[in-house]
C-alpha positions in Angstrom: 47.7 -22.7 27.3 47.7 -24.8 24.2 49.3 -23.2 21.1 49.3 -24.3 17.6 52.3 -23.3 15.6 52.1 -22.6 11.9 55.4 -22.6 10.1 55.9 -20.7 6.9 58.9 -20.7 4.6 59.5 -17.5 2.8 62.1 -17.0 0.1 63.0 -13.3 -0.3 65.5 -12.1 -2.8 67.8 -9.5 -1.6 69.3 -6.8 -3.7 72.6 -8.8 -3.8 70.8 -11.7 -5.4 71.3 -14.0 -2.5 68.4 -16.0 -1.2 67.6 -15.8 2.5 65.2 -18.0 4.4 63.0 -16.6 7.2 60.9 -18.6 9.6 57.7 -17.0 10.7 55.7 -18.3 13.6 52.1 -17.2 14.4 50.0 -18.5 17.3 46.2 -19.4 17.5 44.9 -19.8 21.1 42.1 -22.3 22.0 38.7 -20.9 23.0 38.6 -19.8 26.7 37.1 -22.5 29.0 33.7 -21.5 30.6 33.5 -21.3 34.3 30.0 -21.6 36.0 29.2 -19.7 39.2 25.5 -20.3 39.7 22.2 -21.2 38.1 18.7 -20.1 39.0 16.0 -21.0 39.7 16.7 -24.4 41.3 13.4 -25.8 40.1 11.4 -25.4 36.9 8.9 -26.9 34.5 9.8 -28.1 31.1 9.8 -25.1 28.8 10.8 -22.6 31.5 14.1 -20.7 31.5 17.2 -21.3 33.6 19.8 -18.5 34.0 23.5 -19.5 34.4 26.1 -16.9 35.5 29.8 -17.2 35.2 32.7 -16.3 32.8 33.5 -17.3 29.2 30.1 -19.0 29.0 30.1 -18.9 25.2 33.4 -20.7 25.1 34.6 -18.6 22.1 31.3 -19.0 20.2 28.3 -16.7 19.7 24.9 -16.8 21.4 23.2 -20.0 20.4 26.4 -21.5 18.8 28.6 -21.9 21.8 31.4 -24.5 21.6 29.9 -26.1 24.7 26.5 -27.5 25.6 24.4 -27.6 28.8 22.5 -30.9 29.7 20.0 -31.7 32.4 20.4 -35.3 33.5 21.9 -36.1 30.1 19.3 -34.2 27.9 20.6 -31.3 25.9 19.0 -27.9 26.6 18.4 -25.2 24.0 20.6 -22.2 24.6 18.8 -18.9 24.0 20.1 -16.3 21.6 20.1 -13.6 24.3 23.1 -15.2 26.1 26.3 -13.4 26.8 29.7 -14.4 28.0 28.8 -13.9 31.7 25.1 -14.8 31.6 23.6 -17.6 29.6 20.0 -18.7 29.4 18.7 -22.1 28.4 15.3 -23.7 28.1 14.4 -26.8 30.2 13.9 -29.4 27.5 10.8 -31.6 27.2 11.2 -35.0 28.7 14.0 -34.0 31.2 13.9 -35.2 34.8 15.4 -34.0 38.0 19.2 -34.2 38.0 22.6 -32.4 37.7 23.3 -29.7 35.2 26.4 -30.6 33.2 28.5 -28.4 30.8 30.1 -30.5 28.0 32.5 -29.7 25.2 30.6 -30.3 22.0 33.7 -31.6 20.1 34.3 -34.6 22.3 31.6 -34.7 24.9 34.0 -34.1 27.8 32.4 -32.8 31.0 34.0 -29.6 32.3 31.3 -28.7 34.9 28.7 -30.6 37.0 26.4 -28.8 39.3 26.6 -29.6 43.0 22.9 -29.5 43.5 20.1 -31.0 41.3 17.9 -28.9 39.1 14.4 -30.1 40.2 12.1 -30.6 37.2 8.5 -30.1 38.5 5.5 -32.1 37.4 2.6 -30.0 36.2 -1.2 -30.5 36.7 -3.4 -30.8 33.6 -4.2 -27.4 32.3 -6.9 -27.9 29.7 -10.3 -27.0 31.2 -8.8 -25.7 34.4 -11.3 -23.3 36.1 -9.5 -22.8 39.4 -6.4 -23.9 41.2 -5.7 -23.2 44.8 -2.1 -24.3 45.9 -2.6 -22.2 49.1 1.1 -21.2 49.0 0.9 -18.4 51.5 -2.6 -17.2 50.5 -5.9 -18.3 49.0 -5.4 -17.1 45.5 -6.4 -18.8 42.4 -3.3 -19.4 40.1 -5.3 -20.8 37.1 -5.3 -17.4 35.4 -9.0 -16.9 36.1 -8.3 -14.9 39.3 -11.1 -16.6 41.3 -9.3 -15.8 44.6 -10.6 -17.0 47.9 -11.4 -14.9 50.9 -10.6 -16.2 54.4 -13.3 -16.1 57.1 -13.3 -13.0 59.2 -11.5 -12.8 62.5 -11.3 -16.2 64.3 -13.1 -17.9 61.4 -9.9 -17.6 59.3 -8.0 -20.8 58.8 -4.2 -20.6 59.5 -1.4 -21.5 57.3 0.3 -24.8 57.9 2.9 -27.4 56.6 2.0 -29.2 53.5 2.8 -32.7 52.4 6.2 -31.7 51.1 7.1 -30.4 54.5 6.9 -26.8 53.3 5.6 -24.4 55.9 2.9 -21.8 55.2 1.7 -23.7 52.1 -1.5 -25.2 53.1 -4.5 -24.1 55.2 -5.5 -25.8 58.5 -9.1 -25.6 59.7 -10.0 -25.9 63.4 -13.3 -27.7 63.0 -15.2 -25.0 64.9 -15.6 -22.0 62.5 -12.9 -21.8 60.0 -13.6 -21.5 56.3 -12.6 -19.9 53.0 -15.1 -18.7 50.4 -14.5 -18.4 46.7 -17.7 -16.6 45.9 -20.1 -17.6 43.1 -18.5 -16.3 39.8 -19.9 -17.5 36.5 -17.0 -19.8 36.0 -18.0 -21.8 39.1 -21.7 -22.2 38.0 -21.2 -25.7 36.4 -24.1 -28.1 36.0 -22.7 -30.8 33.7 -19.2 -32.2 33.4 -16.9 -31.4 36.3 -13.8 -32.7 38.0 -12.7 -31.8 41.5 -9.4 -32.6 43.0 -7.7 -31.9 46.4 -5.3 -33.1 49.2 -6.7 -33.5 52.6 -5.4 -34.4 56.0 -7.9 -35.1 58.7 -6.9 -34.3 62.3 -10.0 -35.4 64.2 -13.0 -37.4 63.0 -16.5 -36.4 64.1 -19.6 -38.6 64.4 -21.3 -36.5 61.7 -20.0 -35.6 58.3 -17.1 -33.1 57.9 -17.7 -31.4 54.5 -14.5 -29.8 53.3 -15.8 -28.5 49.9 -19.3 -27.5 49.3 -21.7 -25.3 47.4 -25.1 -24.3 48.8 -28.2 -22.9 47.4 -30.9 -20.9 49.1 -34.3 -20.2 47.6 -36.6 -17.5 48.6 -37.5 -19.3 51.9 -33.7 -19.7 52.7 -33.9 -23.4 52.0 -30.4 -24.8 51.6 -29.5 -27.6 49.3 -26.4 -29.4 50.1 -24.1 -28.7 47.3 -26.8 -27.2 45.2 -24.5 -27.1 42.1 -22.8 -30.4 42.8 -19.4 -30.5 44.3 -19.3 -32.1 47.7 -16.8 -34.3 49.3 -17.4 -35.3 52.9 -15.9 -37.6 55.5 -18.0 -40.0 57.3 -17.3 -42.7 59.8 -18.8 -45.8 58.1 -19.2 -48.6 60.6 -16.5 -46.9 62.6 -14.2 -46.5 59.7 -13.7 -43.0 58.3 -14.2 -42.9 54.6 -15.1 -40.5 51.7 -18.6 -39.7 50.8 -20.2 -37.2 48.3 -23.6 -36.0 47.3 -25.3 -33.6 45.1 -28.9 -32.6 44.0 -30.5 -33.5 40.7 -33.7 -31.5 40.7 -35.1 -32.1 44.2 -33.6 -35.5 44.6 -30.4 -36.0 46.5 -27.8 -38.2 45.0 -25.2 -39.6 47.4 -22.6 -42.3 47.7 -20.6 -43.4 50.7 -17.4 -44.7 49.4 -16.1 -47.2 51.9 -14.4 -49.9 49.8 -10.7 -49.5 49.7 -11.0 -45.9 50.8 -10.4 -45.7 54.5 -9.0 -42.4 55.8 -6.1 -42.4 58.2 -5.8 -39.7 60.9 -3.1 -37.0 60.2 -2.3 -38.6 56.9 -2.3 -36.8 53.6 -4.7 -38.3 51.1 -5.5 -37.2 47.5 -8.8 -37.5 45.8 -10.2 -36.8 42.4 -14.0 -36.8 41.8 -15.2 -36.9 38.2 -19.0 -36.4 37.6 -20.7 -36.7 34.3 -24.4 -36.3 34.1 -24.9 -38.6 37.1 -22.0 -40.9 36.4 -19.2 -40.6 38.9 -15.7 -41.8 39.2 -13.7 -41.5 42.3 -9.9 -41.7 42.5 -7.9 -42.1 45.7 -4.1 -41.4 45.6 -4.2 -41.9 41.8 -6.2 -45.2 41.8 -9.9 -45.6 40.7 -11.8 -47.0 43.6 -15.4 -46.3 42.7 -17.4 -46.0 39.4 -21.2 -45.5 39.9 -24.1 -44.2 38.0 -27.1 -42.2 39.4 -29.0 -41.2 36.3 -29.4 -37.5 37.3 -27.8 -34.4 35.9 -26.3 -31.9 38.3 -28.9 -29.4 39.3 -27.8 -25.8 38.9 -29.4 -22.6 39.9 -26.9 -20.3 38.1 -26.5 -17.0 39.7 -28.8 -18.0 42.6 -26.2 -20.5 43.9 -24.4 -19.7 47.0 -20.6 -19.5 47.4 -18.1 -22.2 46.9 -16.9 -22.9 50.4 -13.8 -24.7 51.7 -14.1 -25.8 55.3 -17.7 -26.5 56.0 -21.1 -27.5 54.6 -24.7 -28.4 55.5 -25.1 -32.0 56.5 -28.9 -32.7 56.8 -30.2 -31.7 53.3 -32.8 -29.4 55.1 -32.0 -26.2 57.0 -28.8 -27.2 58.7 -26.9 -27.7 60.9 -23.5 -26.9 59.4 -20.5 -29.0 60.1 -16.9 -27.8 60.0 -13.8 -29.6 58.8 -10.9 -30.3 61.2 -7.7 -30.7 59.3 -5.7 -29.4 56.3 -6.8 -28.9 52.8 -4.4 -28.2 49.8 -4.1 -28.0 46.1 -7.8 -27.7 45.2 -8.2 -28.0 41.4 -11.6 -27.6 39.6 -12.2 -28.4 35.9 -15.1 -27.9 33.6 -14.4 -31.3 31.9 -14.0 -35.0 32.7 -10.4 -35.9 33.4 -9.0 -39.2 32.4 -7.4 -41.9 34.6 -4.0 -40.8 33.4 -4.9 -37.1 34.4 -6.1 -38.2 37.8 -2.7 -39.9 38.3 -1.0 -36.8 37.0 -2.8 -34.7 39.7 -1.6 -37.2 42.3 2.0 -37.0 41.2 2.2 -33.3 40.5 4.9 -31.2 42.3 4.3 -27.8 40.7 2.6 -26.6 43.9 5.7 -27.4 46.0 7.1 -23.9 45.7 
């Protein structure tokens, strides 16, 4: 232990008039060195809290004024006032990236602790205008805050949980192509008829001769006449000249608007592919894996029947524009996000790069 010795000379007169000299020595110990035992969680978004456990975590200081600082990949974190000597909390700083957590002495920057594992900084999706977000992490719940939870098909019509693009089990839904589906119902927030953005990851297992809608919304009038996508959101998979590719269509009034996107948009079998479809009063933009591959104009607004619309369906859709038949999707669908606004190119890339749905 390092000890600083302070010497004091004291002259004390005795009753005999003689002067005696006494040497007093007092010690001042250095602050105790912190020892880190663990941190949790091991992944977080900027702004979220990390809890560190150990001993002497304040290093002789007080909460928020410790003699030591925590950094994530070199960026200093803000220590919260509620910290104690055995449990310290800090906020993940904005701009931080995945990397080691270090504990450094503020006086000279010397590192006294480096975590064995990385703290993974997650990448979020755009949140403004988000209506529904289905990461399918063990269930079909909406985690946007609007609670527009999905319901699995009954019995054998229920898709099964599978492995997602991150290699995580039970974090996507797999559809058998025969009868599997998920319904999100027809709540008011899903009755959109102007600006809309739809995003999802898909992995096709088997291609069919006819379309395989994996996201659709239907409308039935008094004669039970179905419109394909009534409201607007459809993304289908067609085999165009033998090459599977994306296609979408919607109704504007009684006119069907469709587009088969084959340029630079082939789909590989058993390969995860991300798409973003942006529709604005008949103008559409289509992004594949973050890149814009189609920009078209149709001149027709999305036709909406409000409360008369059918449910938002994942896993099947009507494919003729008349009274059927329905076609079921064979493959996996994950991370469906629906917005009531037009996302930008940067936001489409952000959706492609997001990792917030990994856990």
